[in-house]
C-alpha positions as CSV (number, residue, x, y, z in Angstrom):
1,X,-17.6,29.8,-43.6
2,X,-14.5,28.7,-41.4
3,X,-15.3,26.0,-38.6
4,X,-12.6,25.8,-35.9
5,X,-11.8,21.9,-35.2
6,X,-11.6,21.9,-31.2
7,X,-10.0,18.3,-30.2
8,X,-12.1,16.9,-26.9
9,X,-9.6,14.4,-25.1
10,X,-11.7,13.3,-22.0
11,X,-10.9,11.1,-19.1
12,X,-12.4,7.4,-19.8
13,X,-14.5,7.4,-16.9
14,X,-18.5,7.6,-17.2
15,X,-18.6,11.7,-14.9
16,X,-16.1,12.6,-17.5
17,X,-17.3,11.6,-20.3
18,X,-20.9,12.4,-20.4
19,X,-20.1,16.1,-19.0
20,X,-17.6,16.2,-22.1
21,X,-19.7,14.9,-24.7
22,X,-22.8,17.2,-23.3
23,X,-20.4,20.8,-23.6
24,X,-19.0,19.3,-27.1
25,X,-22.9,18.8,-28.6
26,X,-23.8,22.1,-27.0
27,X,-20.7,24.0,-28.4
28,X,-21.4,22.9,-32.1
29,X,-25.3,23.5,-31.9
30,X,-25.4,27.2,-30.5
31,X,-22.0,28.0,-32.8
32,X,-21.7,27.1,-36.3
33,X,-18.2,28.3,-36.0
34,X,-17.6,25.3,-34.3
35,X,-16.8,21.5,-35.2
36,X,-15.4,19.3,-32.2
37,X,-13.3,16.0,-32.4
38,X,-13.7,13.5,-29.7
39,X,-10.7,11.3,-28.9
40,X,-12.4,8.4,-26.5
41,X,-9.8,6.6,-24.2
42,X,-10.4,3.2,-22.8
43,X,-9.9,2.2,-19.1
44,X,-8.3,-1.5,-18.9
45,X,-10.8,-2.7,-16.3
46,X,-14.3,-3.2,-18.9
47,X,-17.1,-0.4,-16.7
48,X,-20.2,-1.8,-18.1
49,X,-22.0,1.6,-17.7
50,X,-18.8,3.5,-19.6
51,X,-19.0,0.8,-22.5
52,X,-22.6,1.2,-23.3
53,X,-22.4,5.2,-23.5
54,X,-19.3,4.9,-26.1
55,X,-21.6,2.8,-28.0
56,X,-24.4,4.7,-28.1
57,X,-22.6,7.6,-29.1
58,X,-22.3,7.5,-32.8
59,X,-26.4,7.0,-32.8
60,X,-26.9,10.0,-30.4
61,X,-24.5,12.6,-31.5
62,X,-24.2,15.2,-34.3
63,X,-22.0,14.2,-37.3
64,X,-19.7,16.7,-36.5
65,X,-18.0,15.1,-33.4
66,X,-16.4,11.6,-34.1
67,X,-15.1,8.4,-31.8
68,X,-11.9,7.2,-31.8
69,X,-12.1,4.6,-29.6
70,X,-8.9,2.8,-31.0
71,X,-6.4,4.7,-27.6
72,X,-6.1,1.4,-26.0
73,X,-4.1,0.7,-22.6
74,X,-3.0,-3.0,-22.7
75,X,-1.1,-2.0,-19.1
76,X,-2.6,-3.8,-16.0
77,X,-3.4,-1.5,-13.2
78,X,-2.3,-3.7,-10.1
79,X,1.2,-3.9,-11.6
80,X,1.7,-0.7,-10.5
81,X,2.7,0.5,-6.6
82,X,0.9,3.7,-6.9
83,X,-2.9,3.9,-8.9
84,X,-2.3,7.4,-9.2
85,X,1.3,7.3,-10.7
86,X,0.2,4.4,-13.0
87,X,-3.3,6.8,-14.9
88,X,-0.6,9.1,-15.1
89,X,1.9,6.6,-16.8
90,X,-1.5,5.7,-19.1
91,X,-1.5,9.0,-20.6
92,X,1.5,10.0,-21.2
93,X,1.7,6.5,-23.3
94,X,-1.3,7.8,-25.4
95,X,0.0,10.7,-26.5
96,X,1.9,9.5,-29.5
97,X,-1.3,7.8,-30.1
98,X,-3.3,11.2,-30.1
99,X,-0.3,12.9,-31.8
100,X,-1.4,10.4,-34.8
101,X,-4.8,10.6,-34.6
102,X,-4.8,14.9,-34.8
103,X,-2.3,14.4,-37.4
104,X,-5.1,11.8,-39.4
105,X,-7.9,14.7,-39.1
106,X,-8.9,15.4,-42.4
107,X,-7.9,19.2,-43.2
108,X,-9.8,21.4,-45.5
109,X,-9.9,25.3,-46.0
110,X,-12.9,25.5,-44.2
111,X,-12.0,23.5,-41.5
112,X,-9.2,24.7,-39.4
113,X,-7.8,22.7,-36.0
114,X,-7.8,25.7,-33.6
115,X,-7.3,24.4,-29.9
116,X,-7.4,21.5,-27.5
117,X,-10.0,20.5,-24.6
118,X,-8.8,18.4,-22.1
119,X,-9.9,16.8,-19.3
120,X,-8.7,17.5,-15.5
121,X,-7.3,14.2,-15.5
122,X,-5.9,14.3,-19.0
123,X,-3.0,17.2,-18.9
124,X,0.0,15.2,-20.5
125,X,-2.0,16.5,-23.8
126,X,-0.8,19.6,-23.2
127,X,2.2,18.6,-24.7
128,X,0.3,17.1,-27.4
129,X,-1.3,20.8,-28.1
130,X,2.0,22.5,-27.5
131,X,3.9,20.9,-30.3
132,X,1.1,21.4,-32.7
133,X,1.4,25.1,-32.0
134,X,-2.3,25.1,-30.0
135,X,-3.6,26.4,-26.9
136,X,-5.3,24.4,-24.6
137,X,-7.7,24.7,-22.4
138,X,-8.9,22.3,-19.5
139,X,-12.6,21.0,-19.5
140,X,-13.1,20.6,-15.4
141,X,-16.0,18.6,-15.0
142,X,-16.3,18.8,-10.8
143,X,-17.4,22.4,-9.2
144,X,-15.1,25.4,-8.7
145,X,-14.9,25.0,-4.5
146,X,-12.9,21.7,-5.4
147,X,-11.0,23.4,-8.3
148,X,-9.7,26.2,-6.0
149,X,-8.9,23.4,-3.2
150,X,-6.7,21.6,-5.8
151,X,-5.0,25.1,-6.7
152,X,-4.9,26.0,-3.1
153,X,-3.1,23.0,-1.4
154,X,-0.7,23.1,-4.7
155,X,-0.2,26.8,-3.7
156,X,0.6,25.6,0.4
157,X,3.6,22.9,-0.9
158,X,4.8,25.2,-3.6
159,X,5.3,29.2,-1.7
160,X,4.9,28.0,2.0
161,X,7.0,24.9,2.0
162,X,4.0,22.9,3.6
163,X,4.5,19.1,3.4
164,X,0.7,18.3,2.5
165,X,0.5,14.8,3.0
166,X,1.1,15.6,7.1
167,X,-2.8,16.5,7.0
168,X,-3.9,13.1,6.2
169,X,-2.6,12.8,10.1
170,X,-4.7,15.4,11.5
171,X,-7.7,16.5,13.3
172,X,-7.1,19.8,11.9
173,X,-9.7,22.3,10.7
174,X,-8.6,23.8,7.5
175,X,-9.2,27.1,6.0
176,X,-9.8,26.7,2.0
177,X,-10.8,30.2,0.3
178,X,-13.5,28.6,-2.0
179,X,-15.4,27.2,1.3
180,X,-17.6,29.2,3.5
181,X,-16.6,26.9,6.6
182,X,-13.5,25.7,7.4
183,X,-12.4,21.7,5.9
184,X,-11.8,18.7,8.4
185,X,-8.3,17.4,7.3
186,X,-9.5,13.9,7.8
187,X,-11.9,14.6,4.6
188,X,-9.4,15.5,1.9
189,X,-9.0,13.5,-1.1
190,X,-6.9,10.4,-0.9
191,X,-4.6,11.9,-3.2
192,X,-3.9,14.9,-1.5
193,X,-2.7,13.8,1.4
194,X,-1.3,10.1,0.2
195,X,2.5,9.3,1.2
196,X,2.5,6.4,-2.0
197,X,3.4,8.9,-4.8
198,X,-0.4,9.9,-5.4
199,X,0.1,13.4,-3.9
200,X,3.4,14.3,-6.2
201,X,1.0,13.3,-9.2
202,X,-1.5,15.7,-7.6
203,X,0.5,18.6,-7.3
204,X,2.0,18.0,-10.7
205,X,-1.3,17.7,-12.4
206,X,-2.2,21.0,-10.8
207,X,0.5,22.9,-11.7
208,X,-0.5,22.5,-15.3
209,X,-3.7,23.8,-14.4
210,X,-1.9,27.1,-14.6
211,X,-0.5,26.8,-18.3
212,X,-3.9,26.1,-19.8
213,X,-5.6,29.3,-22.2
214,X,-8.4,28.7,-19.8
215,X,-10.3,26.6,-17.5
216,X,-13.9,25.1,-18.7
217,X,-15.7,24.6,-15.0
218,X,-18.9,22.5,-14.8
219,X,-20.8,24.8,-13.0
220,X,-22.3,28.1,-13.0
221,X,-22.4,31.4,-11.0
222,X,-25.5,31.1,-9.3
223,X,-24.5,27.7,-7.7
224,X,-20.7,28.4,-6.7
225,X,-20.6,32.7,-7.1
226,X,-18.0,32.5,-4.0
227,X,-15.9,29.9,-5.2
228,X,-15.1,31.3,-8.6
229,X,-15.0,35.0,-7.2
230,X,-11.8,33.0,-5.0
231,X,-10.0,31.4,-8.2
232,X,-10.3,35.0,-9.8
233,X,-6.9,36.2,-8.2
234,X,-4.6,36.8,-11.3
235,X,-2.6,34.0,-10.8
236,X,-4.6,31.5,-12.5
237,X,-6.3,31.5,-16.3
238,X,-9.8,32.5,-16.1
239,X,-12.8,30.5,-15.6
240,X,-15.1,30.2,-17.6
241,X,-18.2,28.4,-16.0
242,X,-20.1,26.3,-18.6
243,X,-22.6,24.1,-16.6
244,X,-24.3,22.5,-15.5
245,X,-23.5,19.9,-18.3
246,X,-26.3,16.9,-17.4
247,X,-27.7,14.0,-19.6
248,X,-30.7,13.6,-17.6
249,X,-31.9,10.7,-20.1
250,X,-29.0,8.5,-18.8
251,X,-30.8,6.7,-16.5
252,X,-33.8,5.9,-19.1
253,X,-31.6,4.1,-21.8
254,X,-29.1,2.5,-19.1
255,X,-29.9,-0.4,-16.8
256,X,-27.6,0.2,-14.5
257,X,-29.1,3.4,-13.2
258,X,-32.8,3.2,-12.0
259,X,-34.6,6.3,-10.3
260,X,-37.5,8.2,-10.8
261,X,-37.0,11.8,-11.8
262,X,-40.8,13.3,-11.3
263,X,-40.7,11.9,-8.6
264,X,-37.3,12.6,-7.0
265,X,-38.0,16.4,-8.4
266,X,-41.9,16.6,-6.9
267,X,-40.5,16.0,-3.6
268,X,-37.5,18.5,-3.4
269,X,-39.8,21.1,-4.7
270,X,-42.0,20.1,-1.4
271,X,-38.7,20.7,0.6
272,X,-38.5,24.2,2.3
273,X,-35.3,26.2,0.6
274,X,-31.7,24.8,1.9
275,X,-33.3,22.1,3.7
276,X,-32.0,18.7,1.9
277,X,-28.5,17.4,2.2
278,X,-27.4,15.8,-1.3
279,X,-24.8,12.9,-0.9
280,X,-22.9,11.7,-4.1
281,X,-19.5,10.1,-4.2
282,X,-19.1,10.0,-8.1
283,X,-19.9,7.6,-11.2
284,X,-17.8,5.0,-9.3
285,X,-18.2,5.5,-5.6
286,X,-19.9,3.1,-3.8
287,X,-19.3,1.3,-0.5
288,X,-20.0,-1.9,1.5
289,X,-23.0,-3.1,3.3
290,X,-21.4,-2.0,6.6
291,X,-20.1,1.4,5.2
292,X,-24.1,2.1,3.7
293,X,-25.8,1.1,7.6
294,X,-22.9,3.9,9.2
295,X,-24.1,6.6,6.7
296,X,-27.7,5.7,6.9
297,X,-27.6,5.2,10.4
298,X,-25.9,9.1,10.5
299,X,-28.2,10.6,8.2
300,X,-31.1,9.3,10.4
301,X,-30.0,10.7,13.7
302,X,-28.9,14.1,11.8
303,X,-32.6,15.0,11.5
304,X,-31.8,16.5,8.4
305,X,-33.9,16.1,5.2
306,X,-31.7,14.2,3.0
307,X,-31.3,12.5,-0.8
308,X,-28.8,10.2,-1.5
309,X,-27.6,8.7,-5.0
310,X,-26.7,5.4,-3.8
311,X,-24.7,2.0,-6.4
312,X,-24.1,-1.2,-5.6
313,X,-20.4,-1.8,-5.4
314,X,-19.2,-3.4,-8.8
315,X,-18.1,-6.7,-9.6
316,X,-14.8,-7.9,-7.9
317,X,-13.5,-7.7,-11.2
318,X,-14.4,-4.3,-12.2
319,X,-13.2,-2.6,-9.3
320,X,-10.1,-0.1,-10.0
321,X,-7.6,0.7,-7.4
322,X,-7.9,3.1,-5.0
323,X,-6.8,6.5,-6.5
324,X,-7.0,5.3,-10.1
325,X,-9.3,8.0,-11.0
326,X,-9.0,10.7,-8.1
C-alpha cells in the first residue's frame, strides 16, 4: 500500500507545536495511507517548556514522525527594529535548510511526498512546497474567529484602501463578520495596528493564506459555527475544522504547568450553562504584578464566574520581544 508523505512545518512555539504534533499523530493513527515528517525549528531564545517538549517527542510519537531539530537560527532578535520582521526573516533564512532536509527524506515506491502542512507563522515555506511541485496547507492553531478577523482586515486594506494601523489610536467599535458583537479597536492584536512594520508583515502573511490548498483550523463546528460559515465565501481556500487538538497530559509531564484537571472540570460542570468567562493569553502571555491585580479587580467586580489561565512572567533572559510570535 502506498503512503502519502506530508511534511509538517510548525512554528517553534509551544501552543503551535503541540497542536501540530497532535494533529499529525491523529492523522497517521487513523489512516495508514499517511506518513508524516515533522521539521522542528528552534528560537534564538531558549524556552524551557518548548525545549522539554521537543526532547520528549522521540519517546512519545510514532516512528512515522521524525524530528529535525537542527534548523536553528543564530540571529539575535534584539538586532531588528521590528520583532515581527525579524521572525519573517528567520523563516526566509530557514528555507534552504528545509529544502535540503526534504531532499534528504527517504523515497521508496511505497512512500511518496504528497504535500506540505505549514504553520500560520511559517508561510514562507509555501515557496519550498511550490519548488517541489506539491500543494501546501495551512495548519492554523488558533480559532476560526481570529482567522476571519485576519482575512477581514487584509480585505479592508487591499480592497477598500483603509490604513488599518489607524485603528490603533481609535476608540471605535468595529464590525468583524466572525464575531457576533462589535470588537473595540483598542483590543486588536499588536501586529494589526503596529506602525513600525509589523502590520505590513501581518498583511503579507494573510495574503498568502489565499494561495493555500486548504486551511486546517484547530477548532470544531459546534464551537464556532458562525465564524466558520462566514469564511465560506468563495474567496478563500476551504477551511477544515480539525480540532480540538489538545495534549491534556502536558501539565502532568512538565514542572512548568500546575493544575488539578479533575477539580477544574468538576467545578465547571457545577456551573450554570454559559455563565463562565475563560481568560487565556497564549502560551507565552504573562503580566506583571500590577497588571494581574488590575485584571483580578475587574473580574471580581464584573460579577461573572471565571476560569483564568495565569502564568508567571519568564526570566528576563527568556523574554522574546513584543510581537515576535504575534
